[in-house]
C-alpha positions as a printed Julia matrix, in Angstrom:
482×3 Matrix{Float64}:
 135.61   15.93  -15.99
 134.99   16.82  -12.35
 133.91   14.33   -9.71
 130.63   16.21   -9.3
 129.86   16.02  -13.02
 130.58   12.26  -13.03
 128.4    11.79   -9.97
 125.5    13.71  -11.56
 125.75   11.55  -14.69
 125.7     8.41  -12.56
 122.58    9.64  -10.76
 120.87   10.39  -14.08
 121.76    6.95  -15.44
 120.44    5.21  -12.33
 117.19    7.18  -12.61
 116.84    6.11  -16.25
 117.45    2.46  -15.28
 114.85    2.57  -12.56
 112.28    4.26  -14.84
 112.93    1.56  -17.44
 112.48   -1.09  -14.75
 109.11    0.37  -13.74
 108.05    0.18  -17.4
 109.35   -3.4   -17.57
 107.34   -4.39  -14.47
 104.17   -3.04  -16.1
 104.79   -5.01  -19.31
 105.5    -8.2   -17.3
 102.21   -7.72  -15.42
 100.21   -6.9   -18.57
 101.5    -9.99  -20.37
 100.72  -12.2   -17.38
  97.23  -10.97  -16.55
  96.06  -10.16  -20.09
  97.65  -12.98  -22.11
  98.85  -15.59  -19.55
 102.4   -15.07  -20.8
 104.92  -15.44  -17.98
 108.33  -13.84  -18.38
 111.3   -15.13  -16.39
 114.98  -14.14  -16.38
 117.16  -17.24  -16.59
 114.37  -19.08  -14.76
 114.13  -16.44  -12.02
 110.6   -15.21  -11.36
 109.77  -11.65  -12.44
 106.11  -11.42  -11.39
 105.62   -9.45   -8.16
 109.29   -8.41   -8.05
 110.28   -4.84   -7.17
 112.69   -2.54   -9.02
 115.78   -3.42   -6.99
 115.14   -7.16   -7.23
 114.8    -7.0   -11.02
 117.98   -4.94  -11.41
 119.84   -7.45   -9.24
 118.55  -10.31  -11.4
 119.86   -8.51  -14.48
 123.26   -8.2   -12.83
 123.28  -11.96  -12.18
 122.16  -12.65  -15.76
 124.99  -10.59  -17.23
 127.56  -12.37  -15.08
 126.04  -15.77  -15.91
 126.34  -15.4   -19.71
 129.36  -13.06  -19.51
 127.62  -10.5   -21.7
 125.81   -7.35  -20.57
 122.07   -7.97  -20.07
 120.61   -4.53  -19.38
 117.12   -3.56  -18.34
 116.87   -1.49  -21.53
 117.39   -4.66  -23.59
 114.7    -6.45  -21.56
 112.21   -3.64  -22.11
 112.82   -3.76  -25.87
 112.3    -7.54  -26.05
 109.27   -7.44  -23.71
 107.63   -4.72  -25.83
 108.19   -6.86  -28.92
 106.54   -9.86  -27.24
 103.57   -7.69  -26.27
 102.95   -6.64  -29.89
 102.86  -10.24  -31.16
 100.03  -12.79  -31.1
 101.62  -15.27  -28.67
  99.48  -17.89  -26.86
  99.85  -18.62  -23.11
 103.55  -19.26  -22.64
 106.54  -19.12  -20.31
 109.4   -17.22  -21.92
 112.92  -16.65  -20.68
 113.65  -13.04  -21.56
 117.25  -13.5   -20.43
 117.85  -16.18  -23.05
 116.05  -14.12  -25.69
 118.11  -11.03  -24.9
 121.35  -13.04  -24.89
 120.52  -14.49  -28.32
 119.48  -11.08  -29.65
 122.93   -9.72  -28.75
 124.5   -12.52  -30.79
 122.08  -12.5   -33.74
 120.87   -8.89  -33.97
 122.55   -8.32  -37.36
 120.3   -11.0   -38.89
 117.14   -9.08  -37.98
 115.89   -5.58  -38.67
 114.51   -5.07  -35.17
 113.57   -6.81  -31.93
 110.04   -7.59  -33.12
 111.22   -9.57  -36.15
 113.77  -11.39  -33.98
 111.17  -12.39  -31.36
 108.63  -13.37  -34.06
 111.18  -15.76  -35.55
 112.18  -17.26  -32.2
 108.57  -17.85  -31.13
 107.24  -18.97  -34.52
 106.31  -22.42  -33.13
 104.39  -21.06  -30.14
 100.95  -21.61  -31.67
 101.56  -25.3   -32.39
 100.87  -26.39  -28.8
  97.08  -26.39  -29.07
  94.62  -25.35  -26.4
  94.99  -26.05  -22.67
  92.12  -27.16  -20.44
  92.5   -25.84  -16.85
  92.76  -28.48  -14.13
  91.12  -28.44  -10.69
  93.57  -29.13   -7.85
  92.88  -30.46   -4.35
  95.49  -30.25   -1.6
  95.11  -33.24    0.72
  96.91  -32.05    3.83
  98.04  -28.54    4.68
 101.49  -28.75    6.27
 104.76  -27.13    5.2
 104.7   -28.33    1.58
 100.93  -28.02    1.25
 100.96  -24.37    2.28
 103.88  -23.49    0.01
 102.19  -25.21   -2.94
  99.0   -23.28   -2.12
 100.94  -20.01   -2.01
 102.59  -20.66   -5.35
  99.4   -21.86   -7.06
  97.52  -18.75   -5.96
 100.37  -16.35   -6.75
 100.72  -17.79  -10.28
  97.03  -18.3   -11.0
  96.8   -15.36  -13.41
  93.72  -15.95  -15.57
  93.36  -19.5   -14.24
  94.39  -21.15  -17.49
  96.49  -23.9   -15.84
  96.11  -25.25  -12.31
  93.17  -24.04  -10.21
  93.31  -24.62   -6.46
  89.73  -25.53   -5.54
  89.88  -27.31   -2.17
  92.05  -28.16    0.83
  91.35  -31.29    2.89
  92.33  -31.59    6.56
  91.35  -33.85    9.45
  89.26  -32.74   12.39
  86.53  -30.18   12.91
  86.53  -26.93   10.97
  85.39  -24.21   13.37
  86.15  -20.5    13.62
  89.34  -20.98   15.63
  90.72  -23.77   13.45
  89.93  -21.96   10.21
  91.59  -18.76   11.39
  94.66  -20.71   12.49
  94.87  -22.28    9.03
  94.53  -18.83    7.49
  97.19  -17.37    9.79
  99.72  -20.09    8.95
  99.21  -19.4     5.26
  99.28  -15.64    5.72
 102.57  -15.52    7.66
 105.51  -17.89    7.46
 108.58  -17.6     9.7
 110.9   -18.76    6.91
 109.26  -17.56    3.7
 107.63  -14.35    4.89
 104.19  -12.98    4.15
 101.83  -14.43    1.55
 101.81  -11.91   -1.34
  98.04  -11.57   -1.33
  95.03  -11.59    0.98
  93.84  -14.5     3.13
  90.35  -14.34    4.63
  88.73  -17.07    6.73
  85.11  -17.6     5.62
  83.49  -19.78    8.28
  79.98  -19.5     6.79
  81.12  -21.23    3.6
  83.89  -23.28    5.25
  86.47  -21.73    2.95
  89.57  -19.6     2.66
  89.28  -16.6     0.36
  92.73  -16.31   -1.2
  93.28  -13.05   -3.08
  89.54  -12.96   -3.8
  89.27  -16.61   -4.91
  87.27  -19.16   -2.88
  89.1   -22.32   -1.84
  86.86  -24.83   -0.06
  88.07  -26.29    3.26
  86.93  -29.89    3.68
  87.19  -32.07    6.78
  87.62  -35.81    6.19
  89.15  -38.82    7.91
  89.29  -40.99    4.77
  89.83  -40.01    1.1
  87.06  -42.22   -0.25
  84.45  -40.48    1.92
  84.59  -37.22   -0.04
  82.35  -36.27   -2.95
  84.16  -33.33   -4.56
  81.54  -32.95   -7.27
  79.24  -31.4    -4.64
  81.58  -28.4    -4.72
  81.74  -28.18   -8.5
  85.1   -29.98   -8.65
  85.55  -32.51  -11.44
  88.39  -34.6   -12.9
  90.69  -33.12  -10.29
  94.32  -33.72   -9.42
  94.83  -34.54   -5.72
  98.2   -33.48   -4.34
  98.67  -35.6    -1.22
 101.18  -34.06    1.18
 100.08  -35.77    4.39
 102.74  -38.48    4.32
 100.08  -40.92    5.55
  99.64  -42.75    2.23
 102.84  -43.95    0.57
 102.02  -46.96   -1.63
  99.78  -47.58   -4.63
  97.07  -49.38   -2.67
  96.69  -46.57   -0.14
  96.83  -43.8    -2.74
  94.16  -45.51   -4.85
  91.71  -44.51   -2.13
  91.81  -40.98   -3.56
  90.64  -42.3    -6.92
  87.57  -43.76   -5.19
  86.44  -40.2    -4.41
  83.95  -38.61   -6.78
  85.6   -35.9    -8.85
  89.2   -37.19   -8.7
  91.16  -38.25  -11.78
  94.87  -38.16  -10.8
  96.97  -38.34   -7.63
 100.39  -36.84   -6.89
 102.28  -37.79   -3.72
 104.78  -35.28   -2.31
 107.07  -37.96   -0.87
 108.86  -41.09   -2.13
 106.28  -43.72   -3.08
 106.26  -47.51   -3.29
 104.93  -49.29   -6.35
 104.34  -46.03   -8.25
 106.51  -43.93  -10.59
 108.94  -41.76   -8.61
 109.51  -38.68  -10.75
 112.15  -35.97  -10.74
 110.72  -33.46  -13.15
 113.18  -32.64  -15.91
 114.92  -35.99  -15.57
 112.41  -38.81  -16.1
 108.89  -37.34  -16.27
 108.57  -38.0   -20.01
 108.93  -41.74  -19.38
 105.4   -41.86  -17.92
 102.35  -40.91  -19.95
  99.73  -39.13  -17.81
  97.05  -40.59  -20.09
  98.07  -44.06  -18.9
  99.28  -43.48  -15.32
  97.0   -42.17  -12.57
  99.27  -42.09   -9.5
 102.65  -40.38   -9.34
 105.26  -39.58   -6.69
 107.4   -36.41   -6.72
 110.14  -38.27   -4.76
 111.94  -36.34   -1.98
 113.49  -32.89   -1.79
 117.0   -34.37   -1.62
 116.37  -36.68   -4.59
 115.17  -33.67   -6.59
 118.31  -31.76   -5.59
 120.92  -34.33   -6.58
 119.34  -36.19   -9.52
 119.52  -33.33  -12.09
 123.24  -32.81  -11.35
 123.88  -36.56  -11.36
 122.2   -36.87  -14.75
 124.43  -34.13  -16.15
 127.52  -35.84  -14.7
 126.47  -39.35  -15.78
 125.68  -38.24  -19.34
 128.86  -36.19  -19.68
 131.53  -38.14  -17.77
 129.99  -41.35  -16.44
 129.83  -42.22  -12.73
 131.68  -45.26  -11.36
 130.55  -44.86   -7.75
 130.07  -42.23   -5.1
 128.77  -41.14   -1.72
 126.09  -38.57   -0.87
 126.11  -36.71    2.44
 123.18  -34.37    2.89
 123.42  -31.57    5.44
 119.7   -31.09    5.95
 117.64  -28.52    7.82
 115.78  -29.96   10.77
 112.21  -31.06   10.07
 108.92  -31.42   11.9
 109.51  -35.11   12.69
 112.33  -34.18   15.11
 111.8   -33.13   18.7
 112.0   -29.48   19.69
 113.48  -30.51   23.07
 114.92  -33.84   24.19
 112.18  -36.45   24.34
 111.34  -39.99   23.28
 111.47  -40.67   19.52
 111.05  -43.98   17.72
 114.04  -43.21   15.47
 117.63  -43.14   16.71
 119.03  -39.68   17.61
 115.97  -37.75   16.38
 114.75  -37.44   19.96
 117.42  -34.85   20.77
 116.62  -31.14   20.51
 116.6   -30.25   16.81
 117.67  -26.62   17.19
 120.63  -27.46   19.44
 122.2   -30.51   17.8
 123.64  -31.88   14.6
 121.86  -35.22   14.26
 123.06  -38.1    12.1
 120.17  -39.94   10.47
 119.46  -42.02    7.42
 118.36  -40.96    3.94
 117.17  -43.11    1.08
 118.12  -40.5    -1.52
 121.13  -42.46   -2.77
 118.95  -45.45   -3.59
 116.06  -43.3    -4.79
 118.19  -41.72   -7.51
 118.26  -45.07   -9.31
 114.48  -44.92   -9.79
 115.0   -41.9   -12.03
 118.47  -42.87  -13.31
 118.65  -46.69  -13.5
 122.28  -46.56  -14.67
 123.26  -45.47  -11.13
 121.69  -48.51   -9.46
 123.96  -49.68   -6.63
 126.6   -47.01   -7.27
 125.75  -44.53   -4.49
 125.81  -44.74   -0.72
 124.16  -42.02    1.34
 123.69  -40.58    4.8
 122.22  -37.42    6.33
 123.01  -34.95    9.07
 120.15  -32.79   10.36
 121.51  -29.39   11.44
 120.09  -26.48   13.48
 118.63  -24.37   10.65
 114.89  -24.36    9.86
 115.3   -24.42    6.07
 118.0   -24.56    3.41
 120.05  -27.72    2.88
 123.27  -28.88    1.24
 124.08  -32.13   -0.55
 127.74  -33.09   -0.87
 128.48  -35.55   -3.68
 131.83  -37.35   -3.72
 132.03  -39.1    -7.1
 134.51  -41.23   -9.01
 134.15  -40.58  -12.74
 134.55  -42.87  -15.72
 136.24  -40.13  -17.76
 138.65  -37.55  -16.41
 138.06  -33.8   -16.45
 139.36  -30.52  -15.08
 137.69  -28.03  -12.78
 137.16  -25.6   -15.65
 135.89  -28.35  -17.94
 133.52  -29.69  -15.31
 132.06  -26.25  -14.54
 131.65  -25.53  -18.25
 129.55  -28.68  -18.68
 127.28  -27.92  -15.72
 126.87  -24.31  -16.87
 125.77  -25.59  -20.29
 123.08  -27.75  -18.64
 121.92  -24.73  -16.61
 121.7   -22.58  -19.75
 120.04  -24.91  -22.24
 118.34  -28.28  -22.5
 115.89  -30.25  -20.36
 117.32  -29.29  -16.96
 117.32  -25.49  -17.12
 114.46  -25.26  -14.6
 116.22  -27.67  -12.26
 119.85  -26.49  -12.18
 120.93  -23.03  -11.09
 124.6   -22.27  -11.67
 125.75  -20.22   -8.68
 128.62  -17.81   -9.28
 129.12  -16.3    -5.83
 131.94  -17.45   -3.56
 130.14  -15.89   -0.58
 127.08  -18.19   -0.69
 125.6   -19.46    2.59
 122.44  -21.43    3.33
 120.14  -18.46    4.0
 120.98  -17.05    0.56
 119.26  -19.92   -1.24
 115.97  -19.72    0.68
 113.26  -18.87   -1.85
 115.05  -20.35   -4.87
 112.69  -22.11   -7.29
 115.48  -24.32   -8.65
 115.71  -27.6    -6.72
 119.44  -27.93   -7.45
 121.81  -25.0    -6.9
 125.3   -25.88   -8.11
 128.02  -24.09   -6.11
 130.62  -23.63   -8.85
 133.11  -21.98   -6.49
 133.16  -24.92   -4.08
 133.68  -27.77   -6.58
 136.84  -29.83   -6.12
 138.44  -31.93   -8.89
 141.34  -34.28   -8.07
 144.72  -34.01   -9.81
 143.98  -37.07  -11.95
 140.58  -35.61  -12.92
 138.74  -38.78  -11.92
 137.35  -37.71   -8.53
 135.06  -34.73   -7.92
 133.41  -33.29   -4.83
 130.28  -31.28   -5.57
 128.28  -28.99   -3.29
 124.6   -28.75   -4.19
 122.42  -26.34   -2.21
 118.64  -26.62   -2.13
 115.69  -24.97   -0.48
 114.2   -28.21    0.8
 110.76  -26.57    1.05
 110.38  -23.94   -1.68
 112.54  -25.5    -4.38
 110.86  -28.87   -3.85
 107.39  -27.26   -3.97
 108.23  -25.86   -7.39
 109.2   -29.34   -8.58
 105.84  -30.62   -7.31
 104.03  -27.92   -9.29
 106.08  -28.61  -12.44
 105.16  -32.28  -12.21
 101.53  -31.4   -11.45
 101.37  -29.34  -14.65
 102.78  -32.25  -16.63
 100.28  -34.71  -15.13
  97.4   -32.27  -15.72
  98.62  -31.57  -19.28
  98.56  -27.81  -18.73
 102.21  -27.1   -19.54
 102.33  -24.01  -21.74
 104.68  -23.34  -24.63
 108.1   -22.54  -23.16
 111.17  -20.82  -24.54
 114.27  -21.42  -22.42
């Protein structure tokens, strides 16, 4: 066969793959907007992805499970899902395709396979949508707003209804708020439209009205005036950190639950996937989503503790600089944080080592921790140096973490990274709060000491954890198949 003939066949195959991907994108969109069924590929988002992005995700999926996961397989499974009567759900088509490869001889076709796998989908009952209020509109607030609006679909889960800020809301201020949401230096453009509506004191986000409210105190607001009832307030101001202060939100008319996007005192500190089921949202009204670093290390630590046991360890987090540091050298109440953030590595403290014990009590007193702020605007790295109870090997350790990333309660939290070329900018935009760098792991000769490198998008990955916890609190979690 000539080189030209081979090349022509390759071109034809690539064209077929891309045509199949276009068909797949349409099915993904139809399922989402018509049935509120969200398809993901090993927890990677598929909605609003282009052809090249989806083909790249399939390449990762095949490498992850060490079996070919082709776009043609995904189209077949997605078509089968579309023909069935499935309620609102979140389905991992990568896992379904992987299992279909293994079990296809048991079933006559993809439709019968999918019907069997999703036979329990209708047992979840109905979901009542929940109104959401963002109290504060900083880095996390805007990313949560972006994600809520991008994943609104038919509005069957969380509905962003209002954003509360301090100070006057005039034309200039409202447009500045809109501009910051519309364009982000780290995360790019908002995948929708943002219109400032001064007449109604609102932002129109992709055609949906979100009320802008000015207030100096939570208890001063009557949300029912805006048609908002039994709402969940997501407080990302950082101003209220303990139960007494956060109770002020519950004094507002129209508020039912409160979620703090920072470590809290006297309230449950939750790392979704690890300890959220320990607190019943019917009985608890105020929750904390802990910190970005706590959400990064706790899922991995749970996997290690459950599998090998942890005697003791040290956490060093190499963290992107944050808004509380100075842009240029100036006075700061904290040590070292007064020096220019974009020019210096800055040693500072972190409570993440202690905070882990709130989600994993068995690690109480076993971890020390420190932090170094470095000159990148986003994307962080946690280094865990652990002494284990039971010895292991590098291969054995990676096999265990891969299992946790593939199945079980932590599949949304742990991403098993296969690349040995990974750098911090590569993980920006990852929805997993804990990205395990399998190529960087070190295991000592005696198998009792391990050094782990855990990447995390300290903004985007954390925001996804906030939304996962918000859905649990609001009781709008759909049927999932992971």
